[in-house]
C-alpha positions as CSV (number, residue, x, y, z in Angstrom):
1,M,-37.7,-66.2,-29.9
2,T,-39.0,-64.9,-33.3
3,V,-42.6,-63.8,-33.7
4,S,-44.2,-64.7,-37.0
5,A,-44.1,-61.9,-39.5
6,P,-47.5,-60.3,-39.7
7,S,-49.4,-60.4,-43.0
8,F,-50.1,-56.7,-42.6
9,A,-49.4,-53.8,-40.3
10,A,-51.7,-51.7,-38.1
11,T,-51.8,-48.8,-40.5
12,P,-55.0,-46.8,-40.9
13,R,-55.4,-48.1,-44.4
14,Q,-55.1,-51.7,-43.5
15,L,-57.2,-51.5,-40.4
16,D,-59.9,-49.7,-42.3
17,A,-59.9,-52.5,-44.9
18,L,-60.1,-55.2,-42.2
19,V,-63.2,-53.6,-40.7
20,R,-64.8,-53.0,-44.0
21,H,-64.4,-56.7,-45.0
22,A,-65.7,-57.8,-41.6
23,C,-68.8,-55.6,-42.1
24,A,-69.2,-57.0,-45.6
25,E,-69.3,-60.5,-44.3
26,A,-71.8,-59.5,-41.6
27,T,-74.1,-57.5,-43.8
28,G,-73.6,-58.7,-47.4
29,I,-73.0,-55.1,-48.4
30,P,-69.9,-54.9,-50.7
31,A,-66.9,-53.3,-49.0
32,G,-66.5,-50.9,-51.9
33,E,-70.0,-49.5,-51.4
34,M,-69.4,-48.6,-47.7
35,P,-69.0,-45.0,-46.5
36,D,-65.6,-43.7,-45.7
37,T,-65.4,-44.2,-41.9
38,P,-61.8,-44.0,-40.6
39,T,-60.7,-46.2,-37.8
40,R,-59.6,-44.3,-34.7
41,R,-57.4,-45.0,-31.7
42,S,-59.4,-45.9,-28.7
43,A,-59.2,-43.8,-25.5
44,A,-60.0,-46.9,-23.4
45,A,-56.7,-48.7,-23.8
46,P,-53.3,-48.4,-25.6
47,G,-53.2,-50.5,-28.7
48,E,-57.0,-50.6,-29.1
49,Y,-58.9,-49.1,-32.1
50,T,-62.5,-48.3,-32.7
51,S,-64.7,-48.0,-35.8
52,A,-68.1,-46.3,-36.3
53,L,-68.8,-48.2,-39.5
54,P,-71.4,-50.7,-38.0
55,P,-73.8,-47.9,-36.8
56,R,-73.5,-46.2,-40.2
57,L,-74.5,-49.4,-42.0
58,A,-77.2,-50.4,-39.5
59,G,-80.1,-48.6,-41.3
60,R,-79.1,-49.8,-44.7
61,A,-78.8,-53.4,-43.4
62,G,-82.1,-53.1,-41.5
63,R,-80.3,-54.1,-38.3
64,D,-79.9,-52.8,-34.7
65,A,-76.5,-51.1,-34.4
66,R,-75.4,-53.0,-31.4
67,G,-76.5,-56.3,-32.8
68,L,-74.7,-55.6,-36.0
69,A,-71.6,-54.5,-34.1
70,A,-71.7,-57.8,-32.2
71,D,-71.7,-59.7,-35.5
72,V,-68.8,-57.7,-36.8
73,A,-66.9,-58.2,-33.6
74,A,-67.5,-62.0,-33.9
75,V,-66.1,-61.9,-37.5
76,L,-63.1,-59.9,-36.3
77,R,-62.3,-62.3,-33.5
78,R,-61.7,-65.0,-36.1
79,R,-59.0,-62.9,-37.8
80,P,-55.4,-64.0,-36.8
81,H,-54.2,-60.4,-36.8
82,L,-56.4,-59.5,-33.8
83,A,-56.2,-60.4,-30.1
84,D,-59.8,-59.3,-29.3
85,A,-62.8,-57.4,-30.6
86,R,-65.9,-56.2,-28.8
87,V,-69.0,-53.9,-29.0
88,D,-68.3,-50.4,-27.8
89,G,-70.9,-47.8,-26.8
90,P,-74.0,-47.4,-29.1
91,G,-72.7,-49.8,-31.8
92,F,-69.1,-49.0,-32.4
93,V,-66.7,-52.0,-32.7
94,A,-63.5,-51.9,-30.7
95,F,-60.6,-54.3,-31.5
96,T,-57.0,-54.9,-30.5
97,P,-54.4,-56.1,-33.1
98,V,-51.8,-58.5,-31.8
99,P,-48.6,-56.7,-30.7
100,A,-46.5,-57.8,-33.7
101,V,-49.1,-56.3,-36.0
102,R,-49.0,-53.0,-34.1
103,T,-45.2,-52.8,-34.1
104,A,-45.1,-53.5,-37.9
105,L,-46.5,-50.0,-38.3
106,V,-43.0,-48.7,-37.4
107,Q,-41.4,-50.5,-40.3
108,V,-44.0,-49.3,-42.8
109,A,-43.6,-45.7,-41.7
110,A,-39.8,-46.0,-41.6
111,D,-39.5,-47.5,-45.1
112,A,-42.1,-45.2,-46.8
113,P,-42.9,-42.3,-44.5
114,A,-44.5,-40.0,-47.1
115,H,-46.7,-42.8,-48.4
116,H,-47.7,-43.6,-44.8
117,L,-48.6,-40.0,-44.0
118,L,-50.6,-39.7,-47.2
119,D,-52.3,-43.0,-46.5
120,L,-51.1,-44.6,-49.7
121,P,-49.7,-48.1,-50.4
122,P,-45.9,-47.9,-51.0
123,R,-44.7,-48.2,-54.5
124,P,-41.2,-48.4,-56.1
125,R,-39.4,-45.0,-56.0
126,P,-39.2,-43.3,-59.4
127,A,-35.9,-43.7,-61.2
128,R,-35.4,-40.0,-61.3
129,R,-36.4,-37.1,-59.2
130,P,-40.1,-36.3,-59.9
131,A,-41.0,-32.9,-61.4
132,P,-42.8,-30.4,-59.2
133,L,-46.6,-30.3,-59.6
134,P,-48.4,-27.2,-60.7
135,G,-48.9,-25.0,-57.7
136,W,-46.2,-26.8,-55.7
137,T,-43.7,-23.9,-56.0
138,L,-43.5,-21.8,-52.8
139,S,-44.3,-18.1,-52.8
140,D,-41.4,-15.7,-52.3
141,L,-42.3,-14.4,-48.9
142,G,-39.7,-11.6,-49.1
143,R,-41.7,-10.0,-51.8
144,A,-44.8,-9.6,-49.6
145,R,-45.7,-6.0,-48.7
146,D,-46.2,-6.6,-45.0
147,A,-46.5,-9.2,-42.3
148,T,-50.2,-9.8,-43.0
149,R,-49.6,-10.5,-46.6
150,L,-46.6,-12.8,-45.7
151,R,-48.9,-14.8,-43.5
152,D,-51.5,-15.1,-46.2
153,L,-49.0,-16.3,-48.7
154,A,-47.5,-18.9,-46.3
155,R,-50.9,-20.3,-45.4
156,A,-52.0,-20.4,-49.1
157,D,-48.8,-22.3,-49.9
158,A,-49.5,-24.9,-47.2
159,R,-53.1,-25.2,-48.2
160,R,-52.2,-25.9,-51.9
161,R,-49.7,-28.6,-50.9
162,I,-51.9,-30.2,-48.4
163,A,-54.8,-30.3,-50.9
164,A,-52.6,-31.9,-53.5
165,A,-51.4,-34.5,-50.9
166,V,-54.9,-35.8,-50.3
167,A,-56.4,-35.4,-53.8
168,A,-56.8,-38.8,-55.6
169,A,-55.3,-37.4,-58.9
170,T,-52.1,-36.0,-57.3
171,A,-51.4,-37.8,-54.0
172,A,-49.1,-40.4,-55.5
173,D,-47.0,-37.7,-57.2
174,V,-46.9,-35.7,-54.0
175,A,-45.7,-38.8,-52.1
176,D,-42.9,-39.3,-54.6
177,L,-41.9,-35.7,-54.2
178,L,-41.9,-36.0,-50.4
179,A,-39.9,-39.2,-50.6
180,D,-37.0,-37.3,-52.1
181,Q,-35.0,-36.2,-49.0
182,P,-31.9,-34.3,-50.1
183,A,-29.5,-33.2,-47.4
184,A,-30.4,-29.8,-45.8
185,D,-28.7,-27.7,-43.3
186,W,-29.9,-25.1,-40.7
187,R,-29.3,-22.1,-43.1
188,D,-32.7,-20.4,-43.5
189,A,-33.8,-17.9,-46.1
190,S,-34.1,-14.5,-44.6
191,G,-34.6,-10.9,-45.6
192,D,-31.9,-8.3,-45.6
193,G,-33.5,-6.2,-42.8
194,R,-34.3,-3.4,-45.2
195,G,-37.4,-2.4,-47.2
196,D,-40.9,-3.7,-46.5
197,E,-42.1,-5.1,-43.3
198,A,-42.1,-8.7,-44.6
199,A,-38.4,-8.5,-45.6
200,R,-37.6,-7.1,-42.2
201,L,-39.6,-9.9,-40.5
202,L,-37.7,-12.6,-42.4
203,A,-34.5,-11.0,-41.3
204,V,-35.5,-11.4,-37.7
205,T,-37.2,-14.9,-37.7
206,G,-36.0,-16.6,-40.9
207,E,-38.4,-18.2,-43.4
208,A,-39.0,-21.5,-41.5
209,A,-40.2,-19.8,-38.3
210,A,-42.3,-17.3,-40.4
211,R,-44.1,-20.2,-42.2
212,V,-44.7,-22.2,-39.0
213,A,-45.9,-19.0,-37.3
214,A,-48.3,-18.3,-40.2
215,C,-49.7,-21.9,-40.2
216,R,-49.9,-22.6,-36.4
217,G,-52.9,-20.5,-35.6
218,A,-56.5,-21.5,-36.3
219,T,-57.7,-17.9,-36.8
220,E,-57.6,-16.6,-40.3
221,T,-57.4,-12.9,-39.3
222,P,-55.7,-12.8,-35.9
223,R,-56.7,-10.1,-33.4
224,P,-54.0,-7.6,-32.2
225,H,-51.8,-9.3,-29.6
226,E,-53.3,-12.7,-30.3
227,T,-50.9,-15.5,-29.6
228,T,-50.7,-19.3,-30.3
229,G,-48.6,-20.0,-27.2
230,P,-46.4,-18.2,-24.7
231,R,-44.7,-15.3,-26.4
232,L,-45.7,-16.7,-29.8
233,P,-47.7,-13.9,-31.6
234,A,-50.1,-15.3,-34.2
235,R,-48.9,-12.5,-36.5
236,P,-45.3,-11.7,-35.6
237,T,-43.8,-8.4,-36.7
238,P,-40.2,-7.2,-37.0
239,D,-40.6,-5.2,-33.8
240,H,-42.5,-7.9,-31.9
241,P,-41.4,-11.3,-33.2
242,G,-41.6,-13.0,-29.8
243,E,-40.0,-16.5,-29.5
244,W,-40.2,-16.9,-33.2
245,A,-36.9,-15.0,-33.4
246,R,-35.0,-17.4,-31.2
247,A,-33.5,-20.8,-31.9
248,T,-34.8,-22.3,-28.6
249,F,-37.3,-25.0,-27.6
250,A,-39.8,-22.1,-27.0
251,N,-40.0,-21.7,-30.8
252,P,-42.2,-24.5,-32.4
253,A,-40.4,-24.1,-35.7
254,F,-37.0,-24.9,-34.0
255,V,-38.6,-27.8,-32.1
256,L,-39.9,-29.4,-35.3
257,R,-36.7,-29.0,-37.3
258,H,-34.6,-30.1,-34.3
259,A,-36.7,-33.2,-33.8
260,H,-36.2,-34.2,-37.5
261,A,-32.5,-33.5,-37.4
262,H,-32.1,-35.5,-34.1
263,A,-34.1,-38.5,-35.3
264,R,-32.3,-38.6,-38.7
265,T,-28.8,-38.1,-37.1
266,A,-29.6,-40.9,-34.6
267,H,-30.3,-43.6,-37.1
268,E,-27.9,-42.4,-39.9
269,R,-24.8,-41.2,-38.0
270,W,-24.8,-42.0,-34.3
271,A,-25.9,-45.6,-34.8
272,A,-23.4,-46.1,-37.7
273,G,-20.6,-44.8,-35.5
274,L,-21.4,-47.6,-33.0
275,G,-21.7,-50.3,-35.7
276,L,-25.4,-50.4,-35.4
277,R,-28.0,-50.2,-38.2
278,R,-31.6,-50.7,-39.2
279,L,-32.4,-54.2,-40.4
280,G,-35.0,-53.2,-43.0
281,G,-38.7,-53.7,-43.3
282,G,-40.6,-56.9,-43.8
283,R,-38.6,-58.9,-41.2
284,A,-40.1,-60.7,-38.2
285,H,-39.8,-59.0,-34.9
286,T,-38.4,-60.9,-32.0
287,A,-40.4,-61.0,-28.8
288,A,-37.9,-58.7,-27.2
289,E,-38.3,-56.2,-30.1
290,V,-42.1,-56.3,-29.8
291,A,-41.8,-55.7,-26.1
292,A,-39.5,-52.7,-26.7
293,L,-41.9,-51.1,-29.2
294,T,-45.0,-51.6,-27.0
295,E,-43.8,-50.2,-23.7
296,P,-45.6,-46.9,-22.8
297,A,-43.3,-44.3,-24.3
298,A,-42.8,-46.3,-27.5
299,E,-46.6,-47.0,-27.7
300,A,-47.2,-43.2,-27.6
301,V,-44.9,-42.8,-30.7
302,L,-46.8,-45.6,-32.4
303,G,-50.0,-43.9,-31.7
304,A,-48.7,-40.6,-33.0
305,L,-47.6,-42.2,-36.2
306,F,-51.0,-43.9,-36.6
307,D,-52.7,-40.5,-36.3
308,G,-50.8,-38.8,-39.1
309,P,-53.0,-39.6,-42.1
310,A,-56.2,-38.6,-40.2
311,A,-54.6,-35.3,-39.2
312,L,-53.5,-34.6,-42.8
313,R,-57.0,-35.3,-44.1
314,A,-58.6,-33.1,-41.4
315,A,-56.2,-30.2,-42.3
316,A,-57.2,-30.6,-46.0
317,R,-61.0,-31.0,-45.3
318,R,-61.1,-27.9,-43.0
319,H,-58.5,-25.9,-45.0
320,Q,-56.7,-25.4,-41.7
321,P,-52.9,-26.0,-41.9
322,H,-52.6,-25.6,-38.1
323,I,-54.1,-29.1,-37.7
324,L,-51.0,-30.6,-39.4
325,V,-48.6,-28.3,-37.5
326,R,-50.1,-29.3,-34.2
327,Y,-50.0,-33.0,-35.2
328,L,-46.3,-32.7,-36.0
329,E,-45.6,-31.0,-32.7
330,G,-47.3,-33.9,-30.9
331,L,-45.2,-36.4,-32.8
332,A,-42.0,-34.5,-32.0
333,A,-43.0,-34.4,-28.3
334,A,-43.7,-38.1,-28.2
335,Y,-40.4,-38.9,-29.9
336,H,-38.4,-36.8,-27.4
337,D,-40.2,-38.3,-24.4
338,W,-39.4,-41.8,-25.8
339,W,-35.8,-40.9,-26.5
340,E,-35.2,-39.4,-23.1
341,S,-36.8,-42.5,-21.4
342,H,-34.4,-45.0,-23.0
343,D,-30.8,-45.6,-23.8
344,V,-31.9,-46.1,-27.4
345,L,-28.4,-47.0,-28.8
346,S,-27.4,-49.4,-26.0
347,G,-26.3,-52.4,-28.0
348,R,-23.3,-53.9,-29.8
349,A,-23.0,-54.7,-33.5
350,D,-21.6,-58.2,-32.6
351,A,-24.0,-59.0,-29.8
352,A,-25.5,-62.5,-30.1
353,D,-28.6,-61.8,-28.0
354,D,-31.7,-59.7,-28.5
355,R,-30.0,-56.3,-27.8
356,T,-28.9,-55.7,-31.3
357,G,-32.3,-56.5,-32.8
358,T,-34.0,-54.3,-30.2
359,V,-31.7,-51.4,-31.1
360,A,-32.5,-52.0,-34.8
361,A,-36.2,-51.8,-34.0
362,R,-35.7,-48.6,-32.1
363,L,-33.8,-47.2,-35.1
364,D,-36.9,-47.9,-37.1
365,V,-38.7,-45.6,-34.8
366,C,-36.1,-42.9,-35.4
367,A,-36.4,-43.3,-39.2
368,A,-40.2,-43.3,-39.1
369,V,-40.4,-40.1,-37.0
370,A,-37.7,-38.4,-39.2
371,G,-39.5,-39.4,-42.4
372,V,-43.0,-38.3,-41.2
373,L,-41.6,-35.0,-39.8
374,H,-39.8,-34.3,-43.1
375,A,-43.0,-35.0,-45.1
376,G,-45.1,-32.9,-42.9
377,L,-42.7,-29.9,-42.8
378,S,-42.4,-30.1,-46.6
379,L,-46.2,-29.8,-46.9
380,I,-46.1,-26.5,-45.1
381,G,-43.0,-25.3,-47.0
382,V,-40.4,-25.7,-44.3
383,S,-37.0,-27.2,-44.8
384,A,-35.9,-30.1,-42.5
385,P,-32.2,-30.0,-41.4
386,T,-30.7,-33.4,-41.7
387,R,-27.9,-33.1,-39.1
388,L,-27.6,-31.6,-35.6
């Protein structure tokens, strides 16, 4: 059984537009004149979303917030993309897209992960590799005098890139840069163990871990012995690097790079070795595929993918790269929980039933996670290995 292809996907951009147009119909206020009020995932139920736009418009419209939200919900219930809409709390509107619209998010994120993370509409890829933007070049951490200066440089690099990713004038160019995913291995720039403290720290941890360590903490000037997790010093030193010096799952930098390599290897190599492949975006999902992408572990990955643009905007608005780092860690955790709960590649290339399509839909999940992790790691200056 084939489910009709949705006219749009449950991305933050498209759900925001849906609510804005419903509010415009209910109030007469042009959608383009409404305040920026991002749609959020609801804590009440998986697959439900909420918007605070009605109470923000109530005063301007001369309306009671709950009454306006009820009118907006009534408009939304007429939309074929939604299963339900209701008033929530003091005047928020809560709504649930139909399952096929929710699962279409995976295809959007798989086909254009950088554009999804930056909350941009996809566009044709440039014919040639785009030139780096001013300020895009990373600092040479090995030239820092000490571990404190290294941390400052790494955080400044991440802030510049994150700011460029959300700025209207540069976001599209950043998305094109991030869409370029050349092959990368696990080799990591490191110091030679001699000279200044920064060079010795890089020799112990490598550049990827040093950058993640610098960006993971919320504190601008860490206190002595401050940590961001078990044996994870907020400012590691050559003599006390903690878990940042180890290639284990206790090291967040290793976790993020491993998750990217795993997801990319799964859909590019392991699947191909079994004669399986992605089927591409824009196609209709079967009922079996929708069911596979909306069971609890997969729903958690969908939710994490949806949250990416909001996390990036928050990191830029607050000048806090740790918001993006922690988001990426949550996405990696959701991906591994999903992978471990399924035999993701259980299918045959010549199968005539729903199994091959279900596997293809799950490969979209792998591609989406790999793409968003690559884009996010690139924004904080960390390379993403492409093979395990």
